[in-house]
C-alpha positions as CSV (number, residue, x, y, z in Angstrom):
1,X,4.2,-19.7,-23.2
2,X,2.5,-17.6,-19.8
3,X,5.1,-15.5,-18.2
4,X,4.4,-17.5,-15.1
5,X,5.6,-20.5,-16.8
6,X,9.1,-18.9,-18.1
7,X,11.2,-21.9,-17.6
8,X,14.6,-23.3,-19.0
9,X,15.1,-27.1,-18.0
10,X,18.7,-27.9,-18.3
11,X,19.3,-31.1,-20.1
12,X,22.1,-33.4,-18.1
13,X,23.4,-30.5,-16.0
14,X,24.6,-33.0,-13.0
15,X,26.6,-34.6,-15.0
16,X,27.7,-33.1,-18.4
17,X,30.0,-29.9,-17.8
18,X,28.6,-29.1,-14.2
19,X,30.8,-26.4,-13.5
20,X,31.3,-24.8,-17.1
21,X,28.0,-23.9,-17.1
22,X,27.1,-20.8,-15.2
23,X,24.1,-18.8,-13.5
24,X,23.3,-15.1,-12.8
25,X,21.2,-13.0,-11.1
26,X,21.3,-9.6,-10.5
27,X,19.6,-6.8,-8.4
28,X,19.5,-3.4,-11.1
29,X,22.3,-1.9,-9.5
30,X,25.1,-3.9,-10.8
31,X,25.2,-6.4,-7.7
32,X,24.7,-9.7,-8.6
33,X,25.2,-13.4,-7.9
34,X,26.1,-15.7,-9.5
35,X,28.0,-19.5,-9.9
36,X,28.6,-22.7,-11.7
37,X,25.5,-25.3,-12.0
38,X,27.6,-27.8,-9.7
39,X,28.8,-25.1,-6.9
40,X,32.6,-24.6,-7.8
41,X,33.8,-21.2,-7.3
42,X,35.9,-21.2,-10.8
43,X,35.9,-17.6,-11.2
44,X,37.1,-14.6,-8.6
45,X,33.4,-13.4,-9.4
46,X,31.6,-16.5,-8.3
47,X,29.8,-15.9,-5.2
48,X,26.4,-15.3,-3.9
49,X,26.6,-11.9,-3.1
50,X,28.1,-9.2,-4.7
51,X,26.9,-5.5,-3.3
52,X,27.5,-2.6,-5.9
53,X,28.6,0.5,-3.6
54,X,28.7,3.3,-4.4
55,X,31.6,5.0,-5.8
56,X,34.7,5.1,-5.5
57,X,33.6,1.6,-3.7
58,X,32.1,-0.1,-6.4
59,X,31.5,-3.7,-6.2
60,X,32.1,-5.7,-3.2
61,X,32.1,-9.7,-2.9
62,X,30.5,-10.4,0.5
63,X,29.4,-14.3,0.4
64,X,32.0,-15.8,-1.3
65,X,30.1,-19.7,-0.8
66,X,28.0,-21.7,1.3
67,X,28.7,-25.4,2.7
68,X,25.4,-27.0,2.6
69,X,24.7,-30.3,4.7
70,X,22.0,-32.2,6.0
71,X,22.1,-34.4,9.2
72,X,19.6,-37.3,9.3
73,X,17.8,-38.1,12.5
74,X,20.4,-41.0,12.3
75,X,23.2,-38.7,12.5
76,X,24.7,-39.1,9.0
77,X,25.5,-36.0,6.9
78,X,25.0,-35.6,3.3
79,X,26.4,-32.6,1.5
80,X,24.0,-30.5,-1.0
81,X,26.0,-31.7,-4.5
82,X,29.4,-32.0,-4.1
83,X,31.6,-30.4,-1.9
84,X,31.7,-27.3,-2.7
85,X,35.5,-26.5,-0.4
86,X,36.4,-29.5,1.1
87,X,39.2,-29.9,3.9
88,X,41.5,-32.9,4.2
89,X,39.7,-35.6,6.1
90,X,36.3,-34.8,4.8
91,X,34.6,-37.9,4.5
92,X,31.0,-36.7,4.0
93,X,29.0,-38.1,1.3
94,X,27.0,-35.9,-1.4
95,X,23.2,-36.0,-2.4
96,X,23.8,-36.0,-5.7
97,X,22.4,-32.9,-8.0
98,X,19.7,-34.3,-10.2
99,X,17.9,-31.4,-11.7
100,X,18.8,-27.7,-12.1
101,X,16.5,-24.7,-14.0
102,X,15.4,-21.2,-14.2
103,X,11.9,-20.3,-13.4
104,X,11.2,-16.9,-14.5
105,X,15.1,-16.9,-14.8
106,X,15.9,-17.5,-11.0
107,X,18.2,-21.1,-10.2
108,X,16.5,-23.8,-8.9
109,X,18.6,-27.1,-7.3
110,X,17.4,-30.6,-7.0
111,X,19.5,-33.2,-4.4
112,X,18.3,-36.4,-4.6
113,X,19.6,-39.7,-2.5
114,X,19.3,-41.9,0.4
115,X,15.4,-41.0,-0.2
116,X,15.7,-37.4,0.4
117,X,14.9,-34.6,-2.0
118,X,15.6,-31.2,-1.6
119,X,15.2,-28.3,-3.7
120,X,17.5,-25.1,-3.4
121,X,16.7,-21.6,-5.0
122,X,18.0,-18.3,-5.2
123,X,16.5,-14.7,-5.7
124,X,17.8,-11.4,-5.2
125,X,16.0,-8.5,-4.4
126,X,15.1,-5.7,-7.3
127,X,16.8,-2.4,-5.8
128,X,18.2,-3.8,-3.5
129,X,22.1,-5.8,-2.0
130,X,19.8,-8.3,-0.8
131,X,19.7,-12.2,-1.5
132,X,17.6,-14.9,-0.5
133,X,18.3,-18.8,-0.5
134,X,15.7,-21.0,0.0
135,X,16.0,-24.5,1.3
136,X,12.8,-27.6,0.9
137,X,12.3,-30.4,1.9
138,X,10.6,-32.2,-1.1
139,X,10.7,-36.0,0.0
140,X,12.2,-38.3,2.5
141,X,11.6,-37.3,6.2
142,X,9.9,-35.1,8.0
143,X,12.6,-33.4,9.2
144,X,16.5,-32.8,9.1
145,X,19.1,-30.3,10.4
146,X,20.1,-28.4,7.7
147,X,23.8,-27.2,8.6
148,X,25.4,-23.9,6.7
149,X,28.9,-23.0,6.5
150,X,29.2,-19.2,5.0
151,X,32.8,-18.6,3.9
152,X,34.1,-15.3,3.4
153,X,36.5,-12.9,1.5
154,X,36.1,-9.6,1.2
155,X,37.6,-8.1,-1.5
156,X,36.3,-5.8,-4.5
157,X,34.8,-8.3,-7.0
158,X,37.7,-7.3,-9.8
159,X,41.0,-8.0,-7.3
160,X,42.8,-10.4,-7.1
161,X,41.9,-13.7,-5.0
162,X,45.3,-13.9,-3.6
163,X,44.2,-11.2,-1.2
164,X,45.0,-11.9,2.5
165,X,42.4,-13.4,3.9
166,X,43.1,-12.6,7.5
167,X,41.1,-9.4,7.5
168,X,40.2,-8.5,10.7
169,X,36.9,-9.4,10.5
170,X,34.4,-8.9,13.1
171,X,30.7,-11.0,14.3
172,X,28.5,-9.2,16.1
173,X,25.5,-11.7,17.3
174,X,21.7,-9.4,17.6
175,X,19.2,-12.5,18.4
176,X,19.1,-13.7,14.8
177,X,20.7,-11.4,13.1
178,X,23.9,-11.5,12.5
179,X,26.4,-9.0,11.1
180,X,30.5,-9.3,9.9
181,X,32.5,-5.8,9.2
182,X,35.7,-6.4,7.7
183,X,37.0,-3.0,7.0
184,X,36.0,0.4,7.7
185,X,36.3,0.8,3.6
186,X,33.6,-2.5,3.0
187,X,30.3,-3.3,3.3
188,X,29.0,-5.0,6.4
189,X,27.2,-8.4,5.8
190,X,24.4,-9.1,7.5
191,X,23.0,-12.7,8.0
192,X,19.8,-13.6,8.8
193,X,18.4,-17.2,9.3
194,X,14.8,-18.0,9.1
195,X,13.2,-21.0,10.4
196,X,12.6,-22.9,13.6
197,X,15.3,-23.4,15.9
198,X,18.4,-21.5,14.3
199,X,21.9,-21.1,15.8
200,X,24.8,-19.9,15.2
201,X,27.9,-21.4,16.4
202,X,30.9,-19.8,16.0
203,X,33.9,-21.4,16.2
204,X,37.1,-19.3,15.8
205,X,37.3,-18.8,11.9
206,X,38.0,-21.7,10.2
207,X,40.3,-20.7,6.8
208,X,40.1,-23.1,3.4
209,X,41.9,-22.1,0.4
210,X,39.9,-22.5,-2.8
211,X,41.3,-23.0,-6.5
212,X,39.4,-20.9,-9.4
213,X,40.7,-22.8,-12.2
214,X,38.8,-19.7,-14.6
215,X,41.0,-17.8,-13.3
216,X,44.2,-20.1,-13.6
217,X,43.3,-20.5,-17.7
218,X,43.1,-16.8,-17.8
219,X,46.7,-16.3,-16.5
220,X,45.5,-14.4,-13.0
221,X,46.1,-15.2,-9.3
222,X,43.9,-18.4,-8.9
223,X,45.0,-19.5,-5.0
224,X,42.8,-17.6,-2.8
225,X,41.7,-18.0,0.9
226,X,38.3,-18.2,2.3
227,X,37.3,-17.9,5.9
228,X,34.3,-18.9,8.1
229,X,33.1,-17.6,11.0
230,X,31.2,-20.4,12.1
231,X,28.3,-22.7,11.4
232,X,24.4,-21.9,11.0
233,X,21.7,-24.4,12.0
234,X,18.3,-24.5,11.2
235,X,15.2,-27.2,11.5
236,X,14.3,-28.2,7.9
237,X,10.8,-29.7,7.8
238,X,8.5,-30.8,4.9
239,X,5.7,-28.4,6.1
240,X,7.9,-25.2,6.2
241,X,11.2,-23.4,4.5
242,X,14.6,-22.3,5.3
243,X,15.4,-19.1,4.2
244,X,19.1,-17.6,4.9
245,X,18.7,-14.1,4.4
246,X,22.1,-12.0,3.2
247,X,22.3,-8.1,2.6
248,X,24.4,-4.9,3.0
249,X,20.9,-2.8,3.3
250,X,20.9,-1.4,6.9
251,X,18.7,-3.2,9.3
252,X,15.7,-0.6,9.4
253,X,12.0,-0.9,9.6
254,X,11.7,-2.0,6.4
255,X,14.2,-4.9,6.1
256,X,13.6,-5.9,9.5
257,X,9.5,-6.2,8.6
258,X,10.6,-8.0,5.5
259,X,8.4,-10.8,4.8
260,X,10.4,-13.2,2.9
261,X,7.8,-14.8,1.7
262,X,6.2,-11.9,0.3
263,X,9.6,-10.5,-1.4
264,X,10.0,-13.7,-3.3
265,X,6.5,-13.2,-4.5
266,X,6.8,-9.2,-5.5
267,X,10.1,-10.2,-7.6
268,X,8.4,-13.4,-9.3
269,X,5.7,-10.8,-9.9
270,X,7.7,-8.5,-11.2
271,X,9.7,-10.7,-13.8
272,X,6.1,-11.9,-15.0
273,X,5.2,-8.4,-15.7
274,X,8.1,-7.7,-17.5
275,X,7.8,-10.4,-20.3
276,X,3.7,-9.2,-20.3
277,X,5.1,-5.3,-21.4
278,X,7.3,-6.9,-23.8
279,X,6.9,-7.1,-27.4
280,X,3.7,-9.7,-28.0
281,X,5.6,-11.2,-31.2
282,X,8.0,-12.6,-28.4
283,X,5.6,-14.7,-26.5
284,X,5.5,-17.9,-29.0
285,X,9.8,-17.4,-29.2
286,X,12.8,-18.5,-27.7
287,X,13.8,-14.8,-27.4
288,X,10.9,-14.6,-24.7
289,X,13.7,-16.0,-22.0
290,X,15.5,-13.4,-23.3
291,X,13.1,-10.4,-22.2
292,X,14.9,-11.7,-18.8
293,X,18.4,-12.1,-19.5
294,X,17.6,-7.8,-20.8
295,X,16.8,-7.2,-16.9
296,X,20.3,-8.1,-16.1
297,X,21.9,-5.3,-17.6
298,X,19.3,-2.3,-17.2
299,X,20.7,-0.6,-13.6
300,X,21.0,2.5,-11.4
301,X,24.5,4.2,-12.2
302,X,26.6,3.5,-9.4
303,X,27.3,7.1,-9.7
304,X,24.1,8.7,-8.9
305,X,22.9,10.5,-5.6
306,X,20.0,8.5,-4.0
307,X,19.1,11.9,-2.8
308,X,18.6,13.6,-6.4
309,X,16.9,10.4,-7.8
310,X,13.7,10.2,-5.7
311,X,15.0,6.8,-3.8
312,X,16.9,5.9,-6.8
313,X,14.2,4.3,-8.8
314,X,12.8,7.5,-11.1
315,X,15.4,8.9,-13.5
316,X,18.8,7.6,-14.2
317,X,19.5,4.8,-15.8
318,X,22.5,3.3,-17.6
319,X,23.4,-0.1,-19.1
320,X,25.8,-2.5,-17.8
321,X,27.7,-3.8,-21.0
322,X,28.6,-7.2,-19.3
323,X,29.0,-9.8,-16.4
324,X,31.1,-10.0,-14.7
325,X,33.7,-7.1,-15.3
326,X,32.3,-4.4,-17.3
327,X,30.9,-0.8,-16.1
328,X,28.7,0.7,-18.7
329,X,30.6,1.6,-21.8
330,X,28.5,4.6,-24.1
331,X,28.6,2.4,-27.3
332,X,27.4,-0.6,-26.2
333,X,24.6,1.1,-24.6
334,X,23.6,3.1,-27.8
335,X,23.7,-0.8,-29.9
336,X,21.9,-2.3,-27.2
337,X,19.1,0.7,-26.3
338,X,16.5,-0.9,-28.8
339,X,16.7,-4.7,-28.1
340,X,16.9,-4.1,-23.9
341,X,14.2,-1.7,-23.8
342,X,12.2,-0.9,-26.5
343,X,11.1,-4.4,-27.5
344,X,10.9,-5.4,-23.8
345,X,8.7,-2.1,-23.3
346,X,10.6,-0.5,-20.8
347,X,10.1,3.2,-23.1
348,X,10.6,5.5,-19.8
349,X,13.8,3.6,-18.7
350,X,14.9,3.8,-22.6
351,X,14.6,7.9,-22.5
352,X,16.3,8.2,-18.9
353,X,19.3,5.9,-20.7
354,X,19.4,8.7,-23.4
355,X,18.9,11.8,-21.3
356,X,21.8,10.1,-18.3
357,X,24.1,10.0,-21.0
358,X,23.8,12.9,-23.0
359,X,24.5,14.9,-19.9
360,X,28.0,13.6,-19.9
361,X,28.8,14.8,-23.1
362,X,32.3,16.4,-23.3
363,X,33.8,18.4,-26.4
364,X,30.9,16.6,-28.7
365,X,31.9,13.1,-27.7
366,X,29.8,10.3,-25.8
367,X,31.5,8.6,-23.4
368,X,33.7,5.7,-23.6
369,X,32.8,4.1,-20.6
370,X,32.8,4.8,-17.1
371,X,35.2,3.5,-14.9
372,X,34.4,1.1,-11.9
373,X,35.5,2.7,-8.9
374,X,35.3,6.9,-10.5
375,X,32.3,8.4,-10.9
376,X,33.9,10.4,-15.0
377,X,33.9,9.1,-17.8
378,X,36.6,8.2,-20.5
379,X,35.8,9.9,-24.0
380,X,38.5,8.2,-26.5
381,X,36.0,6.8,-28.7
382,X,35.2,7.8,-32.4
383,X,31.8,5.4,-32.6
384,X,29.7,5.9,-29.4
385,X,28.6,9.7,-29.9
386,X,27.3,8.3,-33.5
387,X,25.6,5.4,-32.5
388,X,23.7,7.7,-30.2
389,X,22.0,9.2,-33.4
390,X,21.2,5.6,-33.7
391,X,19.5,5.3,-30.8
392,X,17.4,8.1,-30.5
393,X,16.3,6.9,-33.8
394,X,14.8,4.0,-32.6
395,X,13.4,5.6,-29.7
396,X,11.4,7.9,-31.5
397,X,10.4,5.5,-33.9
398,X,9.4,2.8,-31.8
399,X,7.6,5.4,-29.0
400,X,6.4,8.4,-31.0
401,X,8.2,10.6,-27.8
402,X,9.1,13.5,-30.4
403,X,9.7,15.2,-27.3
404,X,12.9,13.9,-26.6
405,X,14.2,14.3,-30.0
406,X,13.2,18.0,-29.9
407,X,15.2,18.1,-26.4
408,X,18.1,16.6,-27.6
409,X,18.3,17.9,-31.0
410,X,20.5,21.4,-29.7
411,X,23.3,18.4,-28.2
412,X,23.4,16.2,-31.7
413,X,24.0,19.9,-33.5
414,X,26.7,20.8,-31.2
415,X,28.2,17.0,-31.7
416,X,27.8,17.6,-35.7
417,X,29.8,21.0,-35.2
418,X,32.5,19.7,-33.1
419,X,32.8,16.9,-35.6
420,X,32.8,19.0,-38.8
421,X,35.9,21.3,-36.6
422,X,37.2,18.5,-35.4
423,X,37.7,17.5,-31.7
424,X,39.9,15.0,-29.2
425,X,41.9,12.1,-30.5
426,X,42.4,13.6,-34.1
427,X,38.6,12.7,-34.5
428,X,37.1,15.0,-37.2
429,X,36.0,15.5,-41.2
430,X,38.5,15.5,-43.4
431,X,38.3,18.6,-45.8
432,X,39.0,17.2,-48.6
433,X,36.6,14.2,-49.1
434,X,34.0,14.8,-46.1
435,X,35.4,11.4,-44.7
436,X,35.4,11.2,-40.6
437,X,39.0,10.5,-39.3
438,X,40.3,9.5,-36.4
439,X,43.2,8.2,-34.4
440,X,45.9,9.4,-31.7
441,X,48.6,7.1,-30.9
442,X,48.3,4.8,-28.1
443,X,44.3,5.2,-28.3
444,X,41.8,2.7,-29.5
445,X,39.1,4.4,-30.8
446,X,36.6,2.2,-32.3
447,X,35.0,-0.8,-31.1
448,X,37.8,-3.0,-31.8
449,X,39.7,-1.8,-28.9
450,X,42.0,-4.2,-27.2
451,X,45.2,-2.6,-25.4
452,X,48.0,-4.8,-24.0
453,X,50.5,-1.8,-21.9
454,X,51.1,0.0,-24.8
455,X,50.2,-2.5,-27.6
456,X,46.9,-1.3,-29.7
457,X,45.9,-4.4,-31.2
458,X,43.9,-3.5,-33.6
459,X,44.3,0.6,-33.9
460,X,42.7,1.5,-37.6
461,X,43.6,5.4,-37.3
462,X,42.3,6.9,-40.7
463,X,39.1,6.9,-42.0
464,X,37.2,3.2,-40.6
465,X,34.6,2.0,-42.7
466,X,32.2,1.6,-39.9
467,X,32.7,5.0,-38.8
468,X,32.3,6.6,-41.9
469,X,28.5,4.4,-42.2
470,X,27.4,6.4,-38.8
471,X,28.6,9.0,-39.3
472,X,26.9,9.6,-42.7
473,X,23.7,8.0,-41.2
474,X,23.7,10.9,-38.5
475,X,23.8,13.3,-40.9
476,X,20.9,12.4,-42.6
477,X,19.2,11.6,-39.1
478,X,20.4,14.9,-38.3
479,X,19.1,17.0,-41.2
480,X,15.6,15.3,-40.9
481,X,15.2,16.0,-37.5
482,X,15.9,19.5,-38.2
483,X,13.8,20.1,-41.0
484,X,10.4,18.8,-39.2
485,X,11.3,20.3,-35.9
486,X,12.1,23.4,-37.3
487,X,15.2,24.3,-35.3
488,X,16.3,27.8,-35.1
489,X,19.5,29.7,-35.8
490,X,22.5,29.0,-38.3
491,X,23.4,25.6,-38.9
492,X,25.5,23.4,-40.6
493,X,24.8,22.1,-44.2
494,X,23.9,18.6,-43.4
495,X,22.4,17.9,-46.7
496,X,25.8,18.8,-48.0
497,X,27.6,17.4,-46.1
498,X,25.8,13.8,-45.9
499,X,26.1,13.8,-50.0
500,X,29.7,14.3,-50.1
501,X,30.4,11.3,-47.5
502,X,28.3,9.2,-49.9
503,X,29.9,9.7,-52.7
504,X,33.4,9.8,-51.6
505,X,32.8,6.5,-49.1
506,X,31.9,4.9,-52.5
507,X,34.8,6.0,-54.7
508,X,37.5,5.5,-51.8
509,X,36.3,1.8,-49.8
510,X,35.1,-0.1,-52.7
511,X,37.9,-2.8,-53.0
512,X,37.1,-4.2,-56.4
513,X,40.0,-6.8,-56.2
514,X,38.1,-8.2,-53.8
515,X,34.5,-7.6,-54.2
516,X,34.0,-5.6,-50.9
517,X,34.5,-2.8,-48.7
518,X,38.2,-1.6,-46.9
519,X,38.1,-1.5,-43.8
520,X,40.1,1.4,-43.3
521,X,41.2,3.6,-46.1
522,X,44.5,6.2,-45.3
523,X,45.5,4.6,-42.6
524,X,48.6,4.7,-40.9
525,X,50.2,1.8,-43.9
526,X,47.7,2.7,-46.6
527,X,44.1,1.6,-47.6
528,X,43.0,-1.9,-45.4
529,X,42.0,-5.0,-47.3
530,X,41.3,-7.2,-44.5
531,X,38.1,-8.6,-44.7
532,X,35.8,-7.6,-41.5
533,X,32.8,-7.3,-40.6
534,X,32.7,-3.6,-40.2
535,X,31.7,-3.5,-44.2
536,X,27.5,-5.0,-43.0
537,X,26.8,-1.7,-41.4
538,X,27.3,0.1,-45.0
539,X,24.0,-1.4,-45.8
540,X,22.0,-2.2,-42.1
541,X,21.9,1.1,-40.5
542,X,18.9,3.5,-41.4
543,X,20.7,5.1,-44.0
544,X,22.9,3.2,-46.1
545,X,25.7,4.7,-47.2
546,X,26.7,2.2,-49.6
547,X,25.7,1.8,-53.7
548,X,22.9,-0.2,-53.5
549,X,24.0,-2.7,-56.5
550,X,27.0,-3.4,-54.3
551,X,25.4,-4.7,-51.6
552,X,24.8,-8.6,-53.0
553,X,28.3,-9.0,-53.1
554,X,29.2,-7.4,-50.2
555,X,26.5,-9.8,-48.2
556,X,27.9,-12.7,-50.1
557,X,31.5,-12.2,-48.6
558,X,30.6,-11.5,-45.2
559,X,28.3,-14.9,-45.7
560,X,31.1,-17.1,-47.2
561,X,34.0,-16.0,-44.7
562,X,32.3,-14.4,-41.5
563,X,29.4,-16.0,-40.9
564,X,29.0,-18.8,-37.9
565,X,25.6,-19.8,-35.8
566,X,27.0,-17.1,-33.3
567,X,27.3,-14.1,-34.8
568,X,30.5,-12.8,-37.1
569,X,34.3,-13.5,-37.3
570,X,35.8,-10.7,-36.7
571,X,38.9,-11.1,-39.3
572,X,38.4,-13.3,-42.5
573,X,40.6,-16.8,-42.2
574,X,42.8,-15.7,-45.0
575,X,44.3,-13.3,-43.2
576,X,47.7,-13.9,-41.2
577,X,46.8,-12.6,-38.2
578,X,43.7,-14.4,-38.1
579,X,43.6,-16.7,-34.6
580,X,41.0,-19.5,-34.2
581,X,40.5,-19.5,-30.7
582,X,40.3,-16.9,-27.8
583,X,42.1,-18.6,-24.8
584,X,45.3,-18.3,-22.8
585,X,46.7,-15.1,-20.8
586,X,45.4,-11.6,-21.2
587,X,48.2,-10.9,-24.1
588,X,47.3,-13.8,-25.9
589,X,43.2,-13.1,-25.7
590,X,43.7,-9.6,-26.6
591,X,45.4,-10.7,-28.9
592,X,42.8,-12.7,-30.7
593,X,40.0,-10.3,-29.4
594,X,39.2,-8.8,-33.0
595,X,41.2,-11.2,-35.1
596,X,38.7,-14.1,-35.9
597,X,37.0,-14.2,-32.5
598,X,33.2,-14.6,-33.2
599,X,30.9,-11.6,-32.1
600,X,27.3,-12.4,-30.4
601,X,25.9,-9.4,-31.1
602,X,27.4,-8.7,-35.1
603,X,24.4,-11.4,-36.1
604,X,21.9,-7.8,-35.1
605,X,23.7,-6.2,-38.2
606,X,24.0,-9.0,-40.3
607,X,20.3,-9.6,-40.2
608,X,19.4,-6.0,-41.3
609,X,21.6,-6.3,-44.3
610,X,20.1,-9.5,-45.1
611,X,16.9,-8.4,-44.9
612,X,17.5,-5.4,-47.1
613,X,18.8,-7.7,-49.8
614,X,16.1,-10.3,-49.1
615,X,13.1,-8.7,-48.3
616,X,10.9,-11.4,-49.3
617,X,12.6,-14.1,-47.2
618,X,12.0,-12.4,-43.9
619,X,10.2,-15.8,-42.4
620,X,14.3,-17.5,-42.9
621,X,15.3,-14.9,-40.1
622,X,14.9,-17.3,-37.2
623,X,16.4,-20.1,-38.9
624,X,19.3,-18.1,-38.7
625,X,19.3,-17.7,-34.7
626,X,19.2,-21.2,-34.0
627,X,22.6,-21.1,-32.8
628,X,22.0,-18.9,-30.3
629,X,18.9,-20.9,-28.9
630,X,20.9,-23.6,-28.7
631,X,23.6,-21.5,-26.4
632,X,20.8,-20.7,-23.6
633,X,21.7,-24.6,-22.6
634,X,25.6,-23.2,-22.7
635,X,27.7,-20.7,-20.9
636,X,25.3,-18.7,-18.5
637,X,22.3,-20.5,-18.6
638,X,19.3,-18.5,-20.3
639,X,21.8,-15.7,-21.4
640,X,24.4,-14.9,-24.4
641,X,27.8,-14.9,-24.4
642,X,30.0,-12.0,-25.4
643,X,32.6,-14.0,-27.5
644,X,33.0,-17.3,-28.7
645,X,36.2,-19.0,-30.7
646,X,36.2,-18.3,-34.4
647,X,36.1,-22.1,-34.8
648,X,33.6,-24.7,-34.2
649,X,32.5,-26.2,-31.3
650,X,32.6,-22.4,-30.9
651,X,33.1,-22.6,-27.4
652,X,32.0,-19.6,-25.8
653,X,34.7,-17.2,-24.3
654,X,34.4,-13.3,-22.7
655,X,31.7,-12.4,-20.3
656,X,29.1,-14.9,-19.6
657,X,26.3,-12.6,-20.6
658,X,26.4,-9.6,-22.9
659,X,24.1,-7.2,-23.0
660,X,24.7,-5.9,-26.9
661,X,24.8,-9.8,-27.3
662,X,21.3,-10.4,-25.7
663,X,19.5,-7.2,-27.2
664,X,20.7,-7.7,-30.5
665,X,19.2,-11.1,-30.9
666,X,16.0,-10.1,-29.4
667,X,16.2,-7.2,-31.5
668,X,16.3,-9.2,-35.0
669,X,14.4,-12.3,-33.4
670,X,11.2,-10.0,-33.8
671,X,12.6,-8.7,-37.3
């Protein structure tokens, strides 16, 4: 499979779940275009252009939808696919959608009927809030008229769809350039139709109501009103193409002189180059496509000052945790770093990501997340900082760039000192046993972090199993680096601390009655025997804290109770709090989020642990991922969802494309 022929044809897309399956294209800034294959807007996030504006604005929906029609020479009018926004009395017939596929990760639709064949494709320009939508007439007529009606609702992408569409939109026309403004705090949408015989007829502002079905299912406002300024027309010939350029970038020399064909070729070449740079072991694997999916998550931080970053393209990088609604999270970034950047050959970007987060360390803690509309982080996390050690270790092992480790050593030592002395949110080492404890009223500090109002669903206050596995791993890593690089000055007794942690861990965490590990010890209600996947980290990390003679027993329990074709359940079915489905309103969903729901990313540490127990069965790893490859045709085509229901058919839920899901599957596919 060559880079220029990475194509995913989606079977039966027109008739099977066309409005259940989705597509996503991103621009390296956090902006995106996304929708259903069938064209129906089912989420507040669905749009042909969601622009990433600097903080505090954040991401803004700019071009929600296009109604696309063809007028034949005999006057008949056909819509391309099902009419997205059908009004009362609308009798326009449709040219059915007969095929959908991704070519280098970019979506292409084919419509056929009445002897006519039309293809539509969409691409975003990397590093710009610019989308190019292209139509080709392949058969049936020498020329037809393409009619495009844009529908808009300028709003922050996470704002409710009920927001009034009676925004004071203004349209300014200059030649074949059109500017639409919707308020002083929002970007300007600029449209340009590239073809012969183009026109834009302003018709007074048509409004149309849309029902966002997914929002209704999730318990949110679901009735939204969209506004249309008018109708764009262009001649679509069998010898040429029509391209709609939609952007929030200024009409400067670079955009005014843009040659769309060249820009599209450059974007395809960029994507092909990503595949060529990646680990050669991916070439003959379905994971080859995940190299393109991984690209979706690596962005320039919206907090970055363009003036300080040499055109926003040379230094700062971060990782979007998931589309559509997540921003950059410290934990997700550190877990994802190896799969997203190291196995894809993006080593310089990996270093920038590590430096970006290192600059935000406060009181020995890495940020938990950065909010959409703010430039400061939240620090309520007990594990993101410890995953930072893991990410640095993987970077060092893959790249051999020891200078990065050396430069970060003072920060790493400072982190350990803060944890030994105690830092925010009750995070600190218990001097009685050397185990790391955490917990503060009203805060969720581990990756099981669901919270609704004042209800922390899985508080896990005390000494959590994966936190202590990560703590031991961090101590061992730092002890090795300090010795290797001869760091001067008084240092904590790292090796002694690590050994004390290991001894206490194996004494305190073993749940003899169940033959596995407690999830939390010294918790609010004592020791918690809930069977959860967190125990795999006691085996999977570079320095396993669990004694080797217990690995097989723990792995057997995890396999029997938690393993599914799409990851690990977050809680075993025997527990009274187990939830088989993740659905309903926010409270119902968060009650299930870590109470049975399957998490795709956990397949990564499971495979790591499995290989430590069965090193001679490495050839069987790909079979453990068969469910993931099938999922590439489900949910968000070509990517991997955040979570799944806990029971068959394991319906995809949560974010349609999740960084650590993609990263961990990609990583272990070449294990």
